[in-house]
ZAMARGU-4260 file (C-alpha; in steps of 0.2 Angstrom, whole numbers, plus 5000, padded with zeros to 4 digits):
<rodrens>
0) 5227/5592/5305 | 5235/5586/5289 | 5237/5567/5285 | 5247/5557/5273 | 5233/5555/5260
5) 5230/5574/5260 | 5248/5578/5259 | 5250/5566/5244 | 5235/5574/5236 | 5243/5592/5238
10) 5259/5586/5230 | 5250/5577/5215 | 5239/5592/5211 | 5252/5606/5215 | 5242/5614/5228
15) 5257/5624/5235 | 5268/5638/5230 | 5278/5630/5216 | 5291/5644/5213 | 5304/5650/5225
20) 5306/5633/5234 | 5321/5630/5245 | 5328/5614/5252 | 5333/5611/5270 | 5352/5616/5265
25) 5346/5632/5257 | 5348/5627/5239 | 5334/5632/5227 | 5324/5618/5219 | 5314/5619/5204
30) 5301/5605/5202 | 5300/5601/5183 | 5289/5585/5185 | 5281/5580/5201 | 5280/5561/5196
35) 5266/5549/5194 | 5257/5542/5209 | 5263/5525/5214 | 5249/5513/5220 | 5261/5499/5224
40) 5275/5497/5236 | 5290/5509/5235 | 5291/5528/5234 | 5275/5538/5233 | 5279/5546/5216
45) 5289/5539/5202 | 5298/5546/5187 | 5299/5564/5194 | 5312/5577/5188 | 5319/5591/5199
50) 5332/5604/5196 | 5344/5609/5210 | 5356/5623/5204 | 5362/5618/5187 | 5359/5600/5189
55) 5343/5590/5184 | 5339/5575/5194 | 5327/5561/5188 | 5320/5548/5200 | 5307/5546/5213
60) 5299/5556/5226 | 5294/5551/5244 | 5282/5560/5255 | 5280/5560/5274 | 5272/5571/5287
65) 5288/5571/5297 | 5306/5569/5291 | 5309/5556/5305 | 5296/5545/5296 | 5309/5540/5283
70) 5319/5531/5297 | 5303/5525/5306 | 5297/5517/5290 | 5314/5509/5287 | 5317/5517/5270
75) 5336/5520/5274 | 5338/5501/5273 | 5326/5498/5259 | 5334/5495/5241 | 5318/5501/5233
80) 5321/5519/5240 | 5338/5521/5233 | 5332/5531/5218 | 5323/5544/5228 | 5329/5561/5222
85) 5318/5571/5234 | 5311/5569/5251 | 5296/5580/5253 | 5289/5583/5271 | 5276/5593/5279
90) 5287/5596/5295 | 5306/5593/5297 | 5307/5587/5315 | 5326/5581/5312 | 5334/5598/5309
95) 5351/5592/5315 | 5351/5576/5305 | 5362/5574/5289 | 5355/5565/5274 | 5361/5563/5256
100) 5344/5564/5250 | 5338/5582/5246 | 5324/5587/5259 | 5310/5599/5255 | 5299/5605/5270
105) 5283/5610/5262 | 5274/5617/5277 | 5278/5636/5274 | 5273/5634/5256 | 5255/5629/5259
110) 5240/5640/5262 | 5231/5635/5278 | 5214/5636/5268 | 5219/5620/5259 | 5220/5610/5275
115) 5205/5620/5282 | 5194/5616/5267 | 5198/5597/5269 | 5195/5597/5287 | 5178/5605/5284
120) 5174/5591/5272 | 5179/5577/5284 | 5170/5585/5298 | 5154/5589/5288 | 5138/5582/5296
125) 5128/5580/5280 | 5128/5564/5271 | 5136/5573/5256 | 5151/5582/5264 | 5152/5596/5250
130) 5133/5598/5250 | 5134/5617/5255 | 5147/5620/5241 | 5139/5611/5226 | 5131/5626/5219
135) 5149/5633/5216 | 5154/5618/5205 | 5153/5623/5186 | 5141/5612/5176 | 5155/5606/5164
140) 5164/5598/5179 | 5148/5590/5185 | 5144/5583/5168 | 5161/5576/5165 | 5162/5568/5182
145) 5144/5561/5181 | 5149/5553/5164 | 5165/5546/5173 | 5155/5539/5187 | 5143/5530/5175
150) 5157/5522/5166 | 5166/5517/5182 | 5150/5509/5188 | 5149/5499/5172 | 5167/5494/5173
155) 5163/5486/5190 | 5149/5476/5182 | 5159/5472/5167 | 5173/5464/5177 | 5160/5452/5185
160) 5152/5449/5168 | 5168/5445/5160 | 5172/5431/5173 | 5154/5424/5172 | 5155/5424/5153
165) 5172/5415/5153 | 5165/5402/5166 | 5151/5399/5153 | 5162/5397/5138 | 5157/5414/5130
170) 5138/5410/5130 | 5130/5427/5130 | 5112/5419/5131 | 5117/5410/5147 | 5125/5426/5154
175) 5109/5436/5150 | 5098/5423/5158 | 5109/5424/5174 | 5108/5443/5175 | 5090/5444/5170
180) 5086/5432/5185 | 5096/5443/5197 | 5087/5459/5191 | 5070/5451/5193 | 5074/5446/5211
185) 5076/5465/5215 | 5087/5469/5229 | 5079/5457/5242 | 5080/5441/5232 | 5093/5445/5219
190) 5106/5433/5226 | 5094/5419/5227 | 5087/5422/5210 | 5105/5422/5203 | 5109/5405/5212
195) 5093/5398/5205 | 5098/5402/5187 | 5116/5396/5191 | 5110/5379/5197 | 5097/5378/5183
200) 5106/5380/5166 | 5096/5388/5152 | 5100/5374/5140 | 5090/5362/5151 | 5075/5374/5151
205) 5076/5377/5132 | 5073/5358/5129 | 5056/5361/5137 | 5052/5378/5130 | 5035/5372/5123
210) 5029/5366/5139 | 5026/5379/5153 | 5022/5367/5166 | 5039/5358/5163 | 5048/5375/5165
215) 5039/5380/5181 | 5042/5363/5189 | 5061/5363/5186 | 5063/5381/5192 | 5051/5380/5207
220) 5058/5363/5211 | 5076/5369/5210 | 5071/5384/5221 | 5065/5372/5234 | 5048/5380/5234
225) 5037/5366/5229 | 5025/5361/5242 | 5029/5345/5252 | 5011/5339/5251 | 5002/5345/5236
230) 4984/5349/5238 | 4979/5354/5220 | 4981/5344/5203 | 4993/5357/5196 | 5004/5356/5212
235) 5004/5337/5210 | 5009/5339/5192 | 5024/5350/5196 | 5029/5339/5210 | 5029/5323/5198
240) 5038/5332/5184 | 5052/5339/5195 | 5055/5322/5203 | 5058/5315/5185 | 5068/5330/5179
245) 5079/5331/5194 | 5084/5313/5192 | 5086/5314/5173 | 5097/5330/5173 | 5105/5326/5190
250) 5099/5343/5197 | 5104/5349/5214 | 5091/5361/5221 | 5092/5376/5233 | 5086/5377/5250
255) 5068/5385/5251 | 5073/5395/5267 | 5085/5406/5256 | 5070/5415/5249 | 5063/5431/5257
260) 5044/5434/5258 | 5043/5445/5273 | 5038/5464/5271 | 5037/5462/5252 | 5022/5466/5241
265) 5014/5450/5235 | 5017/5454/5217 | 5036/5454/5221 | 5036/5437/5230 | 5049/5425/5223
270) 5036/5413/5218 | 5028/5426/5206 | 5045/5431/5200 | 5050/5413/5196 | 5033/5411/5187
275) 5036/5426/5177 | 5053/5421/5172 | 5046/5404/5167 | 5034/5412/5155 | 5047/5423/5147
280) 5057/5408/5143 | 5042/5399/5137 | 5036/5413/5125 | 5053/5419/5118 | 5067/5413/5108
285) 5083/5422/5105 | 5077/5435/5118 | 5095/5442/5121 | 5098/5446/5103 | 5081/5454/5101
290) 5082/5465/5117 | 5099/5473/5114 | 5092/5480/5098 | 5079/5490/5107 | 5080/5509/5108
295) 5066/5514/5120 | 5062/5507/5138 | 5043/5506/5133 | 5047/5492/5121 | 5051/5480/5135
300) 5032/5478/5138 | 5031/5467/5123 | 5044/5455/5130 | 5040/5455/5148 | 5021/5459/5151
305) 5017/5441/5148 | 5008/5437/5164 | 5010/5419/5172 | 5002/5402/5171 | 4984/5401/5176
310) 4988/5394/5193 | 4998/5409/5198 | 4984/5421/5192 | 4975/5414/5207 | 4990/5412/5219
315) 5004/5422/5226 | 5011/5407/5236 | 5007/5389/5235 | 4991/5382/5243 | 4984/5399/5247
320) 4972/5406/5234 | 4970/5425/5230 | 4959/5436/5220 | 4961/5432/5202 | 4973/5444/5193
325) 4985/5444/5178 | 5002/5446/5186 | 5012/5456/5173 | 5029/5463/5177 | 5027/5481/5183
330) 5034/5497/5176 | 5047/5498/5190 | 5054/5480/5187 | 5055/5484/5168 | 5064/5500/5172
335) 5077/5490/5183 | 5079/5478/5168 | 5082/5492/5156 | 5094/5502/5168 | 5104/5487/5175
340) 5104/5475/5161 | 5099/5481/5143 | 5109/5497/5143 | 5125/5491/5150 | 5124/5474/5142
345) 5122/5481/5125 | 5139/5491/5127 | 5147/5476/5135 | 5142/5465/5121 | 5149/5477/5108
350) 5165/5479/5116 | 5167/5460/5118 | 5167/5458/5100 | 5178/5474/5096 | 5164/5485/5091
355) 5164/5498/5104 | 5164/5513/5092 | 5149/5523/5095 | 5141/5510/5107 | 5147/5519/5123
360) 5137/5534/5118 | 5122/5523/5112 | 5122/5514/5129 | 5122/5531/5138 | 5108/5537/5127
365) 5098/5522/5131 | 5098/5527/5149 | 5094/5545/5145 | 5078/5539/5137 | 5073/5532/5154
370) 5065/5541/5168 | 5076/5545/5184 | 5075/5532/5198 | 5068/5537/5214 | 5076/5530/5230
375) 5084/5536/5246 | 5101/5540/5239 | 5093/5551/5225 | 5082/5559/5239 | 5099/5564/5248
380) 5105/5572/5232 | 5089/5581/5230 | 5091/5588/5247 | 5108/5594/5242 | 5100/5603/5227
385) 5106/5591/5214 | 5091/5584/5203 | 5093/5570/5190 | 5086/5572/5173 | 5086/5554/5168
390) 5092/5537/5173 | 5110/5540/5167 | 5111/5554/5180 | 5104/5543/5194 | 5115/5529/5190
395) 5130/5540/5191 | 5124/5549/5207 | 5121/5532/5215 | 5139/5526/5211 | 5146/5543/5217
400) 5137/5542/5234 | 5141/5524/5237 | 5159/5525/5232 | 5165/5542/5236 | 5153/5552/5247
405) 5149/5538/5260 | 5168/5535/5263 | 5172/5554/5261 | 5184/5549/5248 | 5185/5568/5243
410) 5203/5567/5237 | 5199/5555/5223 | 5183/5565/5217 | 5184/5579/5204 | 5171/5589/5214
415) 5182/5588/5229 | 5197/5592/5219 | 5189/5608/5212 | 5183/5614/5229 | 5200/5611/5237
420) 5209/5620/5222 | 5198/5635/5226 | 5209/5638/5241 | 5221/5652/5238 | 5239/5648/5237
425) 5253/5656/5246 | 5261/5670/5236
</rodrens>
């Protein structure tokens, strides 16, 4: 059955017989302009233009499934609907009623297959509703829509980053530090790592750049992860340092229970990630300005394969020794940093300073130099016959799935539009 969203979609994209249209009173109407979709309160389409007889009317268009909805929604007493020049309905259920607003019943001008195709998409069992029809979509449409999805995904990021940047007085180094911490936390501890960076300003850590133990004590202390009763000299050293710095800088720590260790590989434990972050800060100056100039993901190894302090080479958590190993950031984490931080931030940085020309293409190229991601969402796309060539593809496919496919938002998707438009129209 047709619904209001589908009906608006049909009108917006002219998926109906657009010639030889007749109003309820028998007058012929010519739709010169259907208007633009109104996403705020008021009529559904604004600035439309229609011709009835020899008269051209300019104004707004309101759509309803039934003509009685006009009164049920209280439009007859609403001043914002006074400039409606055409009332378009799927079904006129008030055939005897008189109205000063021209009424167009569209039902007979639609081909049933438009509604049938939409119903099939809504009722589809696969996680991707149009999975069985994707092989019919031209490559040009796919390419354009994937590019759009990537930029749309980035715009969501950029809105958050702008707010963060403003709250930190335009300090890109601090912004990078916050975002790097979040990425290093991966999905499980991303929020906790971000909170740690938020309550531990980079400016404080920078004062202790030449002393790794100081940086570790501040970060691990702020994380609430220092042991209550130290058992080894290094643990005591960290505890003593943090007690001093906490008072000196008036630091307020997190609660240790915010961190997740369960069902994680030891190499990804938050203690190790924090130790790696400490080493990165210890070893590098002006890290942000250096990283946004990189062109290949492999170049990240130089900046992130630094290992940890000696204590963490023999531990994954406090007070429990492990087999000695150098705990470098793995290729998976470096890929996450490249995809979710380096590539989009290079574009964000350029646009912030009014230098967007060419940077959008360069940022996408950075992703195209990175191997495609492997996760459950990409597996779903593979099962539908869609295979990613690089990280630019996987990022767009992830955004498409999360924001369109899961909610079956097919009417806002170019792929859905193409498939619905393939339905033959009434002659």
